[in-house]
N, C-alpha and C positions, 0 to 999 in steps of 0.2 A: 471476404473470407467467411466461410461457413463456420458456425459455432462448433466447438468440439463436442463429440459424442461422449458423454460421461456416464459411466456405470456407477451410480451412487450406491455402492454395496453396503454403505453404512448409514443406518438410521438407528434410532434408539432401541429398536427391536432386533438389530443385527447381531448375529452370534459373536462377531469380532468385538463389538462394543460391549456386549454383555459378558465377555470373557468365557465363552462356552465352546470355542473351537480348540482342537488339539494341535493344529498347525496353521501357519500363516496362509491366508487365502490369496496366493499369487495368481494373477491372470496369466494364461499361456500365450496370448496373442497381442497383448497391449501392456503398457506400463501400469504398475500398481503403486499408487500414492498412499502412504500411511500418514494420516493427518489428524488434526483436531481443529474444529471450526473456531475455537476460541483463541488459538495460537496465531499471532501475527506472522511468525516465520513460516508456519505451515500455509497460511493464506498466500504468502509470496510464491511458494512453489505451486500452489493450486492455480493462481492467476497465470503463471508462466505456462503451465500446461494448457489452460483454457485458451490463452492467446496463440499458442502454437497450432491449435486446430486439430491436434491428434486425439484419437479416442484413448481414454484411460479409465482405469478402475480406481475409485477412491474408497479407502477403508478408514472409517473413523475410529480413532483410538481414544479410549477413556483415560485421561491422564491420572485419575484417582485410582484406577483399577486396571492397569495394563495387563493384557493377556500374558500368560507364562511363556508363550512362544515368542513374544516380541523381542526380548533381550537376546535370545539364542538364535533366532532365525532372521531377524530383521535388523535391529540396531542394538549392539551391546551397550551403548551409552544410554539407552532407554529414553531417547528424545524423539519428538516429531519435528519436522517431517523427515520421512525416509521414502525412497522410491526404488522399486525393482523394475528394471527394463528387461524384458525377456531376451533381448538381443545381446546383453552383456552378462557376465558371470558374477556380478557383485551387486550389492545394495548400495545406493548412493545416499549419503546423509548430509545434513546442513543445507539450509535454504539457499544460500548464495551459490553453493556448488551445484545444486539441483537446477536453479534458474540458468546458470551458465551452460550446463550440459544440455538442457532443453533448447536453449537459444542456438547453440552450435549444431546440435544433431538434427533438429527439426526446423531450421531456419528457412529452408526452401519449400516448405509446405504451404 
């Protein structure tokens, strides 16, 4: 299996991490994972996406200074991980649900 193509949109200089974007940076053509590298639950979702082999965009969220749009556009509970799949009309939250969704939807890849 080929490794997943990950668009690591989040590094320490990324606008989402630095809280300088006005809206959530959802990708139009692939799932967007909102994560934090220090959160074990977010790592579970990240590993599920990597194992699936599908391309996805990863946006790092600073837990100490979450962007203002995160609660309104992504996850009202203000937790990571969260994922927006452009093929569905909602944002998925909670790592167990994300891993189950990825395993069921992308199992044949």
